[in-house]
LUMGU-727468 format. One record per residue: x, y, z of N, C-alpha, C, CB in turn. Coordinates in steps of 0.2 Angstrom, whole numbers, padded with zeros to 4 digits, always signed. Glycine has a CB too. Layout:
// LUMGU-727468
XYZXYZXYZXYZ...
***
This chain:
// LUMGU-727468
-0227+0825-0539-0223+0830-0537-0228+0835-0532-0220+0834-0542-0234+0836-0534-0239+0840-0530-0240+0836-0523-0245+0841-0533-0241+0830-0523-0242+0826-0517-0236+0826-0512-0244+0818-0518-0230+0826-0515-0224+0826-0512-0223+0833-0508-0218+0825-0516-0224+0838-0512-0224+0845-0510-0229+0846-0504-0226+0851-0516-0235+0844-0505-0240+0844-0500-0238+0841-0493-0247+0842-0502-0236+0835-0494-0234+0831-0488-0228+0834-0484-0232+0824-0490-0223+0837-0488-0218+0841-0485-0220+0847-0481-0213+0843-0489-0225+0850-0485-0228+0856-0482-0232+0855-0475-0233+0859-0487-0236+0850-0476-0239+0848-0469-0235+0846-0464-0244+0842-0471-0229+0843-0465-0225+0841-0460-0221+0847-0457-0219+0836-0463-0219+0852-0462-0216+0858-0459-0221+0862-0455-0214+0863-0465-0227+0863-0457-0232+0867-0453-0234+0863-0447-0239+0868-0457-0234+0856-0447-0236+0853-0441-0230+0853-0436-0237+0845-0442-0224+0853-0438-0218+0854-0434-0218+0861-0431-0211+0853-0437-0220+0866-0435-0220+0873-0432-0225+0874-0427-0221+0878-0439-0231+0871-0428-0236+0871-0423-0234+0868-0417-0243+0869-0426-0232+0862-0417-0231+0857-0412-0225+0860-0407-0229+0850-0414-0221+0864-0410-0215+0866-0407-0216+0872-0401-0210+0869-0412-0223+0874-0402-0225+0878-0397-0229+0875-0392-0228+0884-0400-0229+0877-0385-0233+0873-0380-0240+0876-0380-0230+0874-0373-0244+0873-0377-0251+0876-0377-0251+0882-0373-0256+0871-0373-0246+0884-0369-0247+0890-0365-0245+0896-0369-0242+0890-0359-0241+0895-0374-0239+0901-0378-0242+0900-0385-0232+0902-0379-0246+0896-0387-0249+0895-0394-0253+0901-0396-0254+0889-0394-0256+0905-0391-0260+0911-0393-0255+0916-0395-0264+0914-0387-0249+0917-0391-0244+0922-0393-0241+0920-0399-0239+0923-0388-0240+0914-0400-0237+0912-0407-0242+0913-0413-0236+0904-0407-0248+0913-0412-0253+0914-0418-0253+0922-0419-0260+0911-0416-0252+0926-0414-0252+0933-0415-0245+0935-0418-0252+0937-0408-0240+0931-0417-0234+0933-0420-0234+0931-0427-0228+0929-0416-0237+0925-0429-0238+0923-0436-0242+0927-0440-0241+0916-0436-0247+0930-0437-0251+0935-0441-0247+0941-0443-0257+0937-0436-0243+0944-0438-0238+0949-0440-0233+0947-0445-0236+0952-0433-0230+0942-0444-0225+0939-0449-0228+0938-0456-0223+0933-0446-0234+0936-0456-0238+0934-0463-0239+0941-0466-0245+0930-0461-0241+0946-0462-0242+0953-0465-0236+0956-0468-0245+0957-0460-0230+0955-0464-0224+0958-0466-0221+0954-0472-0219+0958-0460-0222+0948-0472-0219+0944-0478-0223+0945-0484-0220+0936-0476-0230+0946-0483-0234+0949-0489-0231+0955-0493-0241+0949-0487-0229+0960-0489-0226+0966-0492-0220+0964-0495-0225+0971-0486-0216+0960-0493-0210+0958-0496-0211+0955-0502-0205+0954-0491-0216+0950-0503-0218+0947-0509-0221+0952-0514-0223+0941-0507-0225+0956-0512-0228+0961-0517-0222+0965-0520-0233+0966-0513-0218+0968-0516-0212+0972-0518-0208+0968-0523-0207+0974-0513-0206+0962-0521-0202+0958-0525-0205+0956-0532-0200+0951-0522-0212+0955-0532-0215+0953-0538-0216+0959-0542-0222+0950-0537-0217+0965-0540-0218+0971-0544-0211+0973-0547-0221+0977-0540-0206+0972-0543-0199+0974-0545-0197+0969-0551-0193+0973-0539-0199+0963-0550-0197+0959-0556-0201+0960-0562-0198+0951-0554-0207+0962-0561-0211+0964-0567-0208+0971-0570-0219+0966-0565-0206+0975-0566-0203+0981-0568-0196+0980-0572-0201+0986-0563-0192+0976-0570-0186+0974-0573-0187+0970-0580-0181+0971-0568-0192+0966-0580-0194+0962-0586-0197+0967-0591-0200+0957-0584-0200+0972-0589-0203+0978-0593-0197+0982-0596-0209+0982-0590-0192+0983-0592-0186+0987-0594-0183+0983-0600-0181+0988-0588-0182+0977-0599-0180+0973-0605-0184+0973-0611-0179+0966-0603-0190+0973-0610-0195+0973-0616-0194+0980-0619-0202+0973-0613-0193+0985-0615-0192+0992-0618-0186+0992-0622-0193+0998-0613-0181+0989-0619-0174+0989-0622-0174+0986-0629-0169+0986-0618-0178+0980-0629-0178+0976-0635-0182+0980-0640-0182+0970-0634-0187+0984-0638-0191+0988-0643-0187+0993-0646-0198+0991-0639-0183+0997-0641-0179+1002-0644-0174+1000-0648-0176+1006-0638-0171+0994-0647-0166+0991-0652-0169+0989-0658-0162+0984-0649-0175+0986-0658-0179+0985-0665-0180+0991-0669-0185+0980-0663-0182+0996-0665-0184+1003-0669-0178+1006-0672-0187+1008-0664-0172+1004-0669-0166+1007-0672-0164+1003-0679-0160+1007-0667-0166+0997-0679-0164+0993-0685-0170+0987-0685-0157+0990-0685-0175+0988-0688-0181+0984-0688-0179+0978-0693-0187+0987-0691-0179+0972-0690-0178+0965-0694-0183+0961-0691-0170+0963-0693-0184+0955-0695-0188+0950-0692-0185+0947-0686-0189+0944-0698-0179+0946-0686-0176+0942-0680-0177+0947-0674-0168+0941-0681-0176+0953-0674-0177+0958-0669-0184+0958-0667-0174+0965-0671-0188+0958-0672-0196+0958-0670-0198+0952-0666-0200+0958-0677-0195+0946-0668-0197+0940-0664-0194+0941-0657-0195+0933-0668-0188+0944-0657-0185+0944-0650-0189+0949-0645-0178+0947-0650-0192+0954-0648-0197+0958-0644-0203+0955-0642-0199+0964-0648-0206+0951-0646-0212+0947-0644-0210+0942-0639-0215+0943-0650-0205+0939-0639-0202+0934-0634-0202+0938-0627-0196+0931-0635-0199+0944-0627-0198+0948-0622-0205+0950-0618-0194+0955-0623-0210+0952-0623-0217+0953-0621-0219+0948-0617-0221+0955-0627-0219+0941-0619-0221+0935-0616-0218+0934-0609-0220+0929-0620-0211+0936-0609-0208+0935-0603-0210+0941-0598-0200+0936-0604-0211+0946-0600-0214+0951-0596-0221+0950-0593-0214+0958-0599-0225+0947-0597-0232+0945-0595-0231+0939-0589-0236+0942-0601-0226+0935-0589-0225+0930-0584-0225+0933-0577-0219+0925-0585-0220+0938-0576-0219+0941-0569-0225+0946-0568-0213+0946-0569-0228+0949-0573-0233+0953-0571-0240+0950-0569-0235+0958-0577-0241+0944-0572-0247+0940-0571-0248+0938-0564-0247+0934-0576-0243+0937-0560-0244+0935-0553-0246+0941-0549-0237+0932-0550-0245+0947-0551-0247+0952-0547-0255+0954-0547-0244+0959-0550-0259+0950-0551-0266+0951-0550-0268+0949-0543-0270+0947-0555-0265+0945-0539-0266+0943-0533-0266+0949-0528-0262+0938-0530-0263+0955-0530-0262+0960-0525-0267+0966-0526-0255+0963-0526-0273+0964-0530-0278+0969-0531-0283+0968-0525-0281+0968-0538-0285+0974-0522-0290+0974-0517-0292+0981-0516-0288+0971-0510-0297+0982-0513-0300+0989-0512-0295+0994-0508-0306+0989-0508-0293+0999-0512-0288+1003-0509-0280+1002-0511-0288+1002-0501-0279+0996-0514-0273+0994-0517-0270+1000-0522-0273+0987-0520-0264+1002-0521-0261+1007-0526-0262+1005-0533-0254+1008-0524-0262+0999-0535-0262+0997-0542-0269+0999-0545-0262+0989-0542-0274+1000-0541-0281+1001-0543-0281+1008-0547-0286+1002-0538-0276+1012-0545-0276+1019-0548-0273+1019-0555-0272+1024-0544-0269+1014-0556-0265+1014-0563-0267+1008-0567-0258+1015-0562-0271+1003-0564-0272+0997-0567-0274+0997-0575-0277+0994-0563-0279+1002-0576-0281+1003-0583-0276+1006-0588-0287+1007-0583-0271+1009-0585-0265+1011-0589-0260+1005-0590-0261+1016-0585-0261+1000-0586-0256+0994-0587-0259+0988-0590-0253+0992-0580-0265+0986-0588-0268+0980-0590-0275+0980-0593-0267+0975-0585-0278+0986-0595-0285+0986-0597-0286+0982-0603-0287+0993-0598-0291+0979-0604-0293+0975-0610-0301+0973-0609-0289+0968-0611-0305+0971-0614-0303+0970-0621-0301+0977-0624-0308+0966-0624-0298+0977-0630-0295+0983-0633-0298+0983-0640-0288+0982-0634-0301+0989-0642-0303+0991-0648-0297+0993-0653-0308+0997-0649-0295+0988-0657-0289+0989-0661-0289+0995-0665-0289+0983-0666-0295+0997-0668-0296+1003-0672-0294+1010-0668-0303+1003-0675-0294+1009-0662-0292+1015-0658-0285+1017-0658-0294+1014-0651-0281+1012-0660-0274+1013-0660-0271+1013-0667-0270+1007-0656-0273+1008-0671-0270+1008-0677-0275+1005-0683-0263+1003-0677-0272+1004-0689-0276+1001-0694-0279+0994-0692-0272+1001-0701-0284+0992-0696-0287+0986-0695-0289+0983-0702-0294+0986-0691-0291+0977-0702-0292+0973-0709-0298+0977-0713-0294+0966-0708-0302+0981-0709-0308+0985-0712-0306+0992-0713-0314+0984-0708-0301+0995-0710-0300+1002-0711-0292+1003-0710-0303+1006-0705-0289+1005-0716-0282+1006-0716-0279+1012-0713-0280+1006-0724-0284+1017-0712-0282+1023-0709-0284+1024-0702-0285+1029-0714-0286+1019-0699-0289+1020-0692-0284+1021-0687-0294+1013-0690-0286+1024-0682-0282+1024-0676-0278+1030-0674-0277+1018-0675-0275+1031-0668-0271+1037-0666-0265+1037-0671-0269+1036-0659-0262+1032-0672-0256+1031-0676-0257+1035-0683-0253+1024-0677-0263+1034-0686-0264+1036-0693-0268+1043-0693-0267+1031-0696-0270+1045-0687-0273+1052-0687-0268+1057-0685-0279+1051-0682-0265+1060-0690-0260+1064-0689-0262+1071-0688-0255+1064-0694-0268+1072-0690-0271+1079-0689-0274+1080-0682-0277+1079-0694-0277+1075-0679-0280+1076-0672-0274+1075-0667-0285+1070-0671-0269+1071-0669-0263+1069-0664-0256+1071-0668-0263+1062-0662-0255+1077-0670-0249+1078-0673-0242+1076-0670-0249+1085-0675-0243+1076-0663-0237+1074-0659-0239+1069-0654-0234+1081-0655-0235+1063-0655-0236+1058-0650-0231+1058-0644-0235+1051-0654-0234+1059-0638-0230+1059-0632-0233+1054-0626-0229+1066-0629-0229+1053-0621-0232+1049-0616-0238+1052-0613-0226+1048-0610-0238+1059-0612-0243+1062-0609-0250+1062-0614-0241+1069-0608-0249+1062-0620-0254+1061-0625-0257+1054-0625-0252+1063-0632-0253+1049-0625-0256+1042-0625-0259+1041-0618-0250+1037-0626-0256+1043-0613-0259+1042-0606-0266+1045-0606-0255+1043-0601-0267+1051-0608-0273+1055-0607-0278+1052-0612-0272+1062-0609-0277+1049-0617-0282+1046-0622-0284+1039-0620-0279+1045-0629-0281+1036-0614-0283+1030-0612-0290+1029-0610-0278+1028-0607-0294+1025-0613-0301+1024-0611-0306+1030-0612-0301+1022-0604-0304+1035-0616-0308+1041-0618-0313+1039-0622-0303+1046-0621-0319+1040-0621-0325+1038-0625-0327+1031-0625-0323+1040-0632-0325+1027-0621-0326+1020-0620-0321+1016-0617-0327+1017-0626-0323+1010-0613-0318+1006-0610-0314+1003-0614-0321+1002-0606-0316+1001-0620-0312+0998-0625-0307+1002-0629-0316+0994-0630-0307+1009-0628-0303+1013-0631-0296+1014-0627-0306+1020-0631-0293+1008-0627-0287+1008-0624-0281+1010-0627-0286+1001-0621-0276+1014-0625-0271+1017-0629-0264+1015-0626-0272+1024-0629-0264+1012-0620-0258+1011-0616-0258+1003-0613-0257+1016-0611-0252+1002-0611-0252+0995-0607-0250+0989-0611-0259+0994-0604-0250+0983-0608-0247+0977-0611-0251+0976-0617-0248+0971-0605-0257+0977-0617-0261+0974-0623-0261+0979-0629-0268+0973-0621-0260+0985-0627-0258+0990-0633-0252+0988-0636-0258+0997-0630-0247+0986-0632-0240+0984-0635-0242+0977-0639-0235+0983-0629-0245+0973-0636-0247+0966-0639-0249+0967-0646-0252+0962-0634-0255+0972-0646-0258+0973-0653-0253+0976-0658-0264+0977-0652-0249+0980-0656-0244+0983-0660-0239+0977-0663-0240+0989-0657-0238+0973-0659-0233+0967-0660-0236+0962-0664-0229+0964-0654-0242+0960-0663-0245+0954-0666-0250+0956-0671-0248+0949-0661-0253+0962-0670-0259+0964-0675-0265+0960-0673-0257+0964-0682-0270+0961-0677-0276+0957-0676-0275+0949-0677-0282+0959-0680-0279+0945-0673-0278+0938-0675-0284+0936-0679-0278+0934-0668-0283+0936-0685-0288+0935-0690-0289+0927-0693-0287+0939-0696-0285+0923-0690-0285+0916-0692-0290+0912-0688-0277+0913-0691-0291+0906-0691-0296+0902-0688-0293+0899-0682-0298+0896-0693-0297+0898-0677-0294+0895-0670-0290+0888-0671-0300+0894-0665-0293+0884-0676-0290+0878-0677-0283+0878-0681-0295+0874-0682-0282+0884-0683-0275+0885-0686-0269+0886-0682-0275+0891-0690-0271+0887-0675-0266+0888-0670-0261+0893-0672-0263+0881-0669-0263+0899-0674-0259+0904-0676-0262+0911-0672-0259+0905-0684-0257+0914-0670-0258+0921-0667-0259+0926-0672-0253+0923-0662-0259+0933-0670-0259+0938-0675-0253+0938-0680-0260+0945-0672-0254+0940-0686-0248+0939-0691-0246+0946-0693-0251+0935-0697-0245+0951-0689-0243+0958-0691-0236+0957-0694-0243+0962-0685-0234+0959-0700-0227+0959-0702-0223+0964-0699-0227+0960-0710-0217+0963-0698-0212+0967-0695-0211+0973-0699-0205+0964-0694-0213+0973-0706-0211+0978-0711-0216+0984-0709-0212+0976-0718-0221+0983-0705-0226+0988-0703-0222+0994-0700-0232+0986-0699-0216+0992-0697-0212+0997-0694-0206+0999-0698-0209+0994-0688-0205+0997-0704-0200+0998-0709-0201+1004-0713-0197+0992-0712-0197+1009-0714-0198+1015-0718-0196+1012-0726-0194+1021-0716-0198+1016-0731-0196+1015-0737-0200+1010-0741-0189+1013-0737-0197+1008-0747-0200+1003-0751-0202+0996-0748-0196+1001-0757-0198+0994-0743-0199+0988-0740-0205+0988-0735-0193+0986-0736-0207+0994-0733-0212+0995-0728-0219+0994-0730-0212+1002-0726-0223+0991-0725-0230+0990-0726-0234+0995-0721-0231+0983-0725-0240+0996-0723-0244+1001-0720-0241+1008-0720-0246+0998-0712-0245+1013-0718-0242+1020-0718-0240+1021-0711-0248+1025-0720-0237+1027-0710-0234+1030-0704-0230+1025-0700-0240+1032-0700-0226+1022-0703-0221+1017-0699-0217+1021-0693-0216+1015-0704-0215+1027-0695-0211+1030-0690-0215+1032-0684-0208+1037-0692-0222+1034-0685-0226+1035-0679-0228+1028-0675-0233+1038-0682-0228+1023-0679-0230+1016-0676-0224+1014-0672-0232+1011-0681-0217+1015-0674-0211+1014-0670-0212+1018-0663-0205+1015-0674-0214+1025-0665-0214+1029-0659-0219+1028-0654-0214+1036-0661-0225+1026-0656-0230+1024-0652-0228+1017-0647-0237+1022-0656-0225+1013-0651-0223+1006-0647-0218+1008-0642-0220+1001-0652-0213+1013-0643-0208+1015-0638-0211+1019-0633-0203+1018-0641-0216+1023-0634-0219+1027-0629-0223+1023-0624-0224+1033-0633-0226+1018-0627-0231+1013-0623-0226+1009-0618-0235+1008-0627-0221+1007-0621-0216+1003-0616-0213+1008-0611-0210+1000-0620-0211+1014-0613-0209+1018-0608-0214+1020-0602-0207+1025-0611-0221+1021-0604-0226+1022-0599-0227+1016-0595-0232+1023-0603-0226+1010-0597-0227+1004-0594-0221+1003-0588-0226+0998-0598-0215+1004-0590-0210+1004-0585-0211+1010-0580-0204+1005-0588-0213+1015-0582-0215+1021-0577-0220+1018-0572-0218+1027-0581-0225+1016-0574-0230+1014-0569-0228+1008-0565-0237+1012-0573-0225+1003-0567-0222+0998-0564-0217+1000-0559-0220+0992-0568-0212+1004-0561-0207+1007-0556-0211+1010-0550-0202+1012-0559-0216+1014-0552-0220+1017-0546-0223+1012-0541-0226+1022-0549-0226+1007-0544-0228+1002-0540-0223+0998-0535-0232+0997-0544-0218+0996-0538-0212+0993-0535-0210+0998-0529-0207+0991-0539-0209+1005-0531-0207+1010-0526-0211+1010-0520-0206+1016-0529-0218+1010-0521-0222+1012-0515-0223+1006-0510-0229+1014-0518-0221+1000-0513-0221+0994-0509-0214+0992-0506-0223+0988-0513-0209+0996-0508-0202+0995-0506-0201+0996-0498-0196+0998-0510-0195+0994-0495-0194+0996-0489-0194+1004-0488-0187+0993-0486-0197+1007-0484-0198+1014-0483-0203+1017-0488-0191+1017-0484-0206+1013-0493-0211+1015-0497-0217+1018-0494-0213+1010-0502-0220+1023-0497-0226+1026-0494-0232+1021-0493-0228+1032-0499-0234+1016-0498-0239+1012-0496-0237+1006-0492-0242+1010-0503-0231+1004-0492-0229+0999-0488-0230+1001-0480-0222+0996-0489-0228+1007-0479-0229+1010-0472-0236+1010-0470-0226+1017-0472-0240+1012-0475-0248+1012-0474-0251+1006-0472-0251+1015-0480-0248+1000-0476-0251+0994-0476-0249+0991-0469-0249+0989-0482-0243+0992-0467-0240+0989-0461-0243+0993-0455-0232+0990-0460-0246+0999-0456-0249+1002-0451-0256+1000-0449-0248+1009-0452-0259+0997-0454-0266+0995-0453-0267+0990-0447-0269+0991-0460-0272+0989-0444-0273+0984-0439-0273+0978-0443-0280+0985-0435-0271+0972-0439-0270+0966-0442-0276+0963-0445-0267+0961-0437-0282+0964-0443-0288+0961-0446-0289+0964-0452-0294+0963-0441-0288+0971-0453-0289+0974-0460-0284+0972-0465-0289+0982-0459-0277+0971-0463-0272+0969-0467-0273+0962-0470-0265+0970-0464-0275+0958-0465-0276+0951-0467-0282+0950-0471-0277+0946-0461-0287+0954-0470-0293+0954-0474-0291+0956-0482-0299+0959-0472-0287+0961-0482-0285+0963-0489-0281+0958-0492-0281+0970-0488-0277+0954-0489-0273+0949-0492-0277+0943-0494-0268+0946-0487-0282+0941-0490-0287+0936-0492-0291+0938-0497-0291+0934-0486-0294+0945-0497-0298+0947-0502-0295+0947-0509-0300+0955-0500-0289+0949-0510-0285+0949-0516-0285+0942-0519-0278+0951-0515-0284+0937-0516-0284+0930-0519-0291+0928-0520-0279+0926-0514-0295+0930-0516-0302+0928-0517-0305+0931-0523-0307+0929-0511-0303+0937-0524-0305+0941-0531-0303+0937-0537-0303+0948-0531-0296+0935-0537-0294+0931-0543-0298+0925-0544-0287+0930-0542-0299+0921-0539-0302+0914-0539-0309+0914-0540-0300+0910-0534-0312+0919-0537-0320+0919-0537-0323+0924-0541-0322+0921-0530-0319+0929-0544-0322+0934-0548-0318+0934-0555-0322+0940-0545-0312+0936-0555-0308+0937-0561-0308+0931-0566-0302+0939-0559-0305+0926-0563-0304+0920-0568-0311+0917-0570-0299+0915-0565-0315+0915-0565-0321+0912-0568-0325+0916-0572-0326+0911-0562-0326+0923-0572-0329+0927-0576-0326+0927-0583-0330+0934-0573-0319+0928-0583-0316+0928-0589-0317+0921-0593-0309+0929-0589-0317+0916-0590-0318+0909-0593-0325+0908-0596-0316+0904-0588-0330+0910-0592-0337+0909-0594-0339+0914-0599-0342+0910-0588-0337+0920-0598-0339+0925-0604-0336+0923-0611-0336+0932-0602-0330+0920-0610-0326+0919-0617-0330+0913-0620-0319+0917-0616-0331+0907-0616-0334+0901-0619-0341+0902-0621-0333+0895-0613-0345+0906-0617-0352+0907-0619-0352+0911-0625-0355+0911-0613-0348+0916-0626-0349+0920-0632-0345+0917-0638-0346+0927-0631-0341+0912-0637-0337+0909-0642-0333+0915-0646-0341+0905-0647-0331+0920-0642-0328+0926-0646-0321+0927-0643-0333+0932-0645-0316+0927-0648-0309+0928-0645-0308+0935-0643-0305+0926-0651-0313+0939-0645-0312+0946-0642-0313+0946-0634-0318+0951-0646-0316+0941-0631-0317+0940-0624-0311+0937-0621-0323+0937-0623-0306+0935-0624-0299+0932-0621-0295+0938-0620-0296+0927-0625-0290+0938-0615-0287+0943-0613-0281+0945-0618-0284+0942-0607-0277+0940-0619-0271+0941-0624-0273+0938-0630-0265+0938-0621-0278+0941-0633-0281+0938-0640-0276+0939-0646-0287+0941-0642-0272+0944-0646-0268+0945-0652-0262+0940-0652-0265+0952-0652-0259+0938-0646-0253+0933-0646-0255+0926-0644-0249+0936-0641-0262+0925-0643-0264+0918-0641-0260+0916-0634-0262+0913-0646-0259+0921-0630-0256+0920-0623-0260+0919-0617-0250+0925-0622-0267+0919-0618-0272+0919-0613-0271+0913-0608-0279+0919-0616-0269+0908-0610-0269+0902-0605-0263+0904-0600-0267+0896-0609-0258+0907-0602-0253+0909-0597-0256+0915-0593-0247+0912-0600-0260+0919-0595-0263+0924-0591-0267+0921-0585-0268+0928-0595-0271+0915-0587-0274+0912-0582-0269+0908-0577-0279+0906-0585-0264+0905-0579-0260+0901-0575-0256+0906-0570-0255+0897-0579-0254+0911-0573-0249+0916-0569-0253+0919-0564-0245+0921-0573-0260+0921-0565-0264+0924-0561-0265+0919-0555-0271+0926-0564-0266+0913-0557-0268+0908-0552-0261+0907-0547-0270+0901-0555-0255+0907-0551-0249+0906-0547-0248+0911-0542-0243+0905-0552-0251+0918-0544-0250+0923-0539-0254+0922-0533-0252+0929-0542-0260+0918-0534-0264+0916-0528-0260+0912-0523-0270+0912-0530-0257+0907-0526-0252+0902-0522-0247+0905-0519-0250+0897-0526-0244+0910-0522-0238+0914-0519-0240+0917-0513-0235+0919-0524-0246+0920-0513-0248+0924-0507-0250+0919-0502-0254+0928-0509-0254+0914-0504-0256+0909-0499-0251+0906-0495-0261+0904-0502-0245+0904-0499-0240+0900-0497-0234+0904-0493-0237+0896-0502-0235+0911-0495-0230+0915-0493-0223+0915-0496-0229+0914-0485-0223+0914-0503-0217+0913-0506-0217+0916-0513-0215+0905-0508-0211+0919-0515-0210+0922-0522-0203+0922-0523-0214+0929-0522-0201+0918-0528-0194+0918-0529-0190+0916-0523-0191+0924-0532-0185+0921-0522-0181+0920-0516-0184+0922-0510-0174+0923-0516-0190+0925-0510-0193+0928-0504-0197+0922-0501-0197+0934-0505-0196+0920-0495-0200+0915-0492-0201+0917-0485-0197+0908-0493-0207+0915-0482-0208+0917-0475-0215+0914-0473-0208+0924-0474-0218+0917-0468-0224+0915-0465-0230+0917-0470-0226+0918-0458-0233+0912-0473-0239+0913-0477-0246+0912-0473-0240+0908-0483-0251+0915-0476-0258+0915-0473-0260+0907-0472-0263+0918-0476-0257+0902-0475-0259+0896-0475-0257+0893-0468-0255+0891-0480-0252+0896-0464-0250+0895-0458-0256+0896-0453-0244+0898-0456-0259+0902-0454-0264+0904-0450-0270+0899-0451-0267+0912-0451-0271+0897-0457-0277+0892-0458-0275+0886-0454-0277+0891-0466-0269+0883-0455-0267+0877-0452-0268+0877-0444-0260+0875-0454-0266+0883-0442-0266+0884-0434-0274+0884-0432-0263+0891-0432-0278+0886-0437-0285+0886-0435-0288+0880-0436-0289+0891-0440-0287+0876-0441-0290+0869-0442-0286+0866-0447-0297+0870-0445-0283+0860-0445-0279+0856-0450-0284+0853-0456-0275+0850-0446-0290+0852-0454-0295+0849-0458-0296+0854-0464-0302+0848-0455-0298+0861-0462-0299+0866-0466-0293+0867-0471-0301+0873-0463-0287+0867-0468-0281+0868-0471-0281+0862-0477-0274+0867-0466-0282+0856-0476-0282+0851-0480-0287+0851-0486-0283+0844-0476-0293+0853-0484-0298+0854-0489-0296+0860-0494-0306+0856-0485-0293+0865-0491-0291+0871-0495-0286+0868-0500-0288+0876-0491-0281+0864-0498-0275+0862-0502-0278+0857-0508-0270+0858-0498-0283+0853-0506-0287+0849-0511-0290+0854-0516-0293+0844-0507-0294+0859-0514-0297+0863-0519-0292+0867-0523-0301+0869-0515-0286+0869-0521-0281+0872-0525-0279+0867-0530-0275+0874-0521-0277+0861-0528-0275+0855-0533-0280+0854-0539-0274+0849-0529-0286+0854-0537-0292+0853-0541-0292+0858-0546-0298+0852-0538-0292+0865-0544-0292+0870-0548-0287+0871-0553-0293+0876-0544-0281+0870-0550-0275+0870-0554-0275+0865-0560-0269+0869-0550-0277+0859-0558-0277+0853-0563-0283+0855-0568-0279+0846-0560-0288+0858-0567-0293+0860-0571-0291+0865-0576-0299+0863-0568-0287+0870-0574-0284+0875-0578-0279+0872-0583-0281+0881-0574-0275+0868-0580-0270+0865-0585-0273+0860-0590-0265+0861-0580-0279+0858-0589-0283+0854-0594-0286+0857-0600-0288+0850-0590-0286+0864-0600-0289+0868-0605-0284+0868-0611-0289+0876-0602-0287+0866-0617-0282+0865-0623-0280+0872-0625-0286+0862-0628-0274+0872-0628-0271+0878-0631-0272+0877-0639-0263+0878-0630-0273+0883-0642-0274+0889-0639-0281+0891-0637-0273+0894-0644-0282+0896-0633-0288+0897-0629-0294+0898-0634-0288+0903-0624-0292+0901-0640-0298+0903-0644-0301+0897-0647-0295+0909-0650-0297+0891-0648-0299+0885-0650-0303+0882-0644-0293+0880-0652-0301+0882-0638-0305+0879-0633-0312+0882-0632-0301+0880-0626-0313+0888-0634-0319+0891-0633-0323+0891-0639-0319+0899-0631-0320+0889-0645-0324+0890-0651-0330+0885-0652-0319+0888-0656-0331+0880-0648-0337+0876-0649-0342+0877-0644-0335+0868-0648-0341+0882-0639-0345+0884-0634-0345+0879-0628-0352+0884-0637-0349+0881-0623-0349+0877-0617-0351+0870-0617-0353+0880-0612-0354+0868-0622-0356+0861-0622-0351+0857-0626-0363+0861-0625-0347+0859-0629-0342+0856-0633-0337+0852-0629-0338+0860-0638-0333+0847-0631-0329+0844-0627-0323+0848-0623-0325+0839-0631-0320+0853-0627-0315+0857-0625-0319+0863-0620-0312+0860-0630-0325+0865-0623-0328+0870-0619-0330+0868-0612-0334+0872-0623-0332+0861-0611-0334+0859-0605-0328+0859-0600-0336+0852-0605-0322+0859-0602-0316+0859-0598-0315+0866-0596-0310+0857-0602-0317+0872-0600-0317+0878-0598-0322+0880-0592-0318+0883-0604-0328+0877-0593-0333+0878-0588-0331+0874-0581-0340+0875-0591-0328+0868-0582-0326+0865-0576-0321+0869-0572-0323+0858-0577-0316+0872-0576-0311+0876-0573-0314+0882-0569-0306+0879-0578-0319+0885-0572-0322+0891-0569-0326+0888-0562-0328+0894-0574-0329+0883-0563-0333+0880-0557-0328+0878-0552-0337+0874-0559-0322+0875-0553-0317+0873-0548-0314+0879-0545-0312+0869-0551-0313+0885-0549-0310+0891-0546-0315+0894-0541-0308+0896-0552-0322+0894-0543-0327+0897-0539-0327+0893-0532-0334+0896-0542-0327+0886-0533-0327+0882-0527-0320+0884-0522-0327+0875-0528-0315+0885-0525-0309+0887-0522-0310+0893-0518-0303+0887-0526-0313+0898-0521-0314+0905-0518-0318+0904-0512-0318+0909-0523-0324+0899-0512-0328+0898-0507-0323+0895-0501-0334+0893-0509-0319+0890-0503-0315+0887-0498-0310+0892-0495-0311+0881-0501-0308+0897-0499-0303+0902-0496-0307+0906-0491-0300+0906-0502-0313+0907-0493-0317+0911-0488-0318+0907-0481-0325+0913-0490-0319+0901-0481-0319+0897-0475-0312+0897-0472-0321+0890-0477-0307+0897-0476-0300+0897-0473-0299+0903-0469-0295+0896-0478-0302+0909-0472-0301+0915-0469-0304+0916-0462-0303+0921-0473-0310+0913-0462-0314+0913-0456-0311+0909-0451-0321+0911-0457-0308+0903-0453-0304+0899-0449-0298+0902-0446-0302+0892-0453-0295+0906-0450-0289+0911-0447-0291+0916-0443-0285+0913-0453-0298+0917-0443-0300+0923-0439-0301+0930-0442-0296+0924-0432-0302+0929-0449-0302+0935-0454-0309+0935-0457-0296+0934-0459-0312+0941-0457-0318+0942-0460-0317+0945-0467-0322+0947-0456-0320+0941-0472-0320+0943-0479-0327+0943-0482-0315+0939-0483-0327+0946-0488-0334+0947-0491-0335+0941-0494-0333+0952-0496
***
């Protein structure tokens, strides 16, 4: 299927290039640069919009669960969290210096998280903001937001992973057991059936976190919408700077974010160094972030399709374009080869059979980043 897609893509790009005469090829390239930039803003807006609406569904599921906590409703909430992570994960490609997400990123997706900052742990039944009724007698969105990362980067009080911890609890099982965190839904139930203390505050905390998440994602979707403040700013940039930002975002994912996360985790053999450690959803974090790179490069997201930066690469050099596609395929295959769950993949270290696959994925992603730098240069774009 990948080979068929690639062949069709090359045919399409070749036709688009050949349809222009030599006399107007320069103007066509200029037009494609402008179209790629505009299409990028459409993709960003569409992706943040979907992430927002998925977060709204998560918030609705949480509020329904809080009204009548049952095991069935609890499992439904956890499924909605995973669905929300799918659409958010691809937005990692939109991070570059000056991007509006950078101002709120730590409120949305900061990790790793110190569980004891939020709630009880296996070693302290009274730990966390939820159980500290003296210091935090009233829980509000403003309180939780203001406490995020106070006193340390791991003191995370908001975002996807705060919600994840509240839903799954600590993952205290052995990696080989293939089990995520086992928090009982009764942690949110009042009365004799309830487990742990402060169930009402735990419900409230969960709801407030979800509300904050939708607030932040709605803001990001808004600034990238037609007429949005940052969309206007981005489209007003000179083309060289705008394209540099676009390339830089996907190079950051493939050259820094993903390889660093993979190597740190497998070297330490510590599941605290995997992003979605409570739910064992880390593999999807890797795959969706990588998919976001492909979305930007190809110029496609859902029903949004248009000129991608790959067109600029193809116009610059068909050979470099082909080399980039090969590097993409290699990195994607390496990521898919990592065994599930990720805490098992890293449990034997970098020299183990599964650990070597993690290292290989990191190496192939780093190589892809270098190829993307070459692609940018071929397209006439300067990147770091």
